[in-house]
Every structure is written in C-alpha cells, then in structure tokens.
Phi, psi and omega in degrees: 000141178219144177233134181220136176254122182267171180283348183270012176089015180237154174246143180239129175243129177232142179230128182234153173226174180244026180284200183286350180082188180266127179305141185308318181286349183259350188303324179273357187248344192298339180265000177279141179298143176069019174251124181218145174267354182263137176296124181081006180285147179280331180074030180251337187304306182290327177296317179294315179301314181296319179300317179296313181297315180293327177295338178264009178084020183247189180225146174228126181204169176256141176285116181276002180264007181282133182280328180219141180079207180220152178225113177266141181233131175242128177242123181232149175295142176291149180286000000 
C-alpha cells in the first residue's frame, strides 16, 4: 500500500497484490454491478467502492501495466 500527496491538490492511494490478477476478459467489466470473477460472488463490492469514491470527487481504477497480480488506485481531492 502506498499513499502520495501530489502538488495538484489530490492524494493517491494504491493497493497491490501478487494474486492471479484480473482475468483479461473482465478488465472492462469489474466495476459494473453484479459482475464477479468469483464463483458465488455478488459483484457489488467494486461497484459500491467506485460510487463512493466518485461521490467524493475522486477516481478508482486498476493499473493495467502490472505484470503480476492487481493494483487498485484511488485518487481523491485533498481536504
């Protein structure tokens, strides 16, 4: 996990793991409600997280340049 405050008035939080990553066919779908790569998953977690972040004027996305695992990035306006 890393947190960085930039000069443009935003803070960036990134969280990475070394798991299997996001399946190639799912990368454009993971933030849609009721879409899950997990058997029996509800597919609501990332949709809710993105809604909360966007309601605060921020962005939530995955870094597509990660070679292994996944890296989520949240960018929020500084208080």
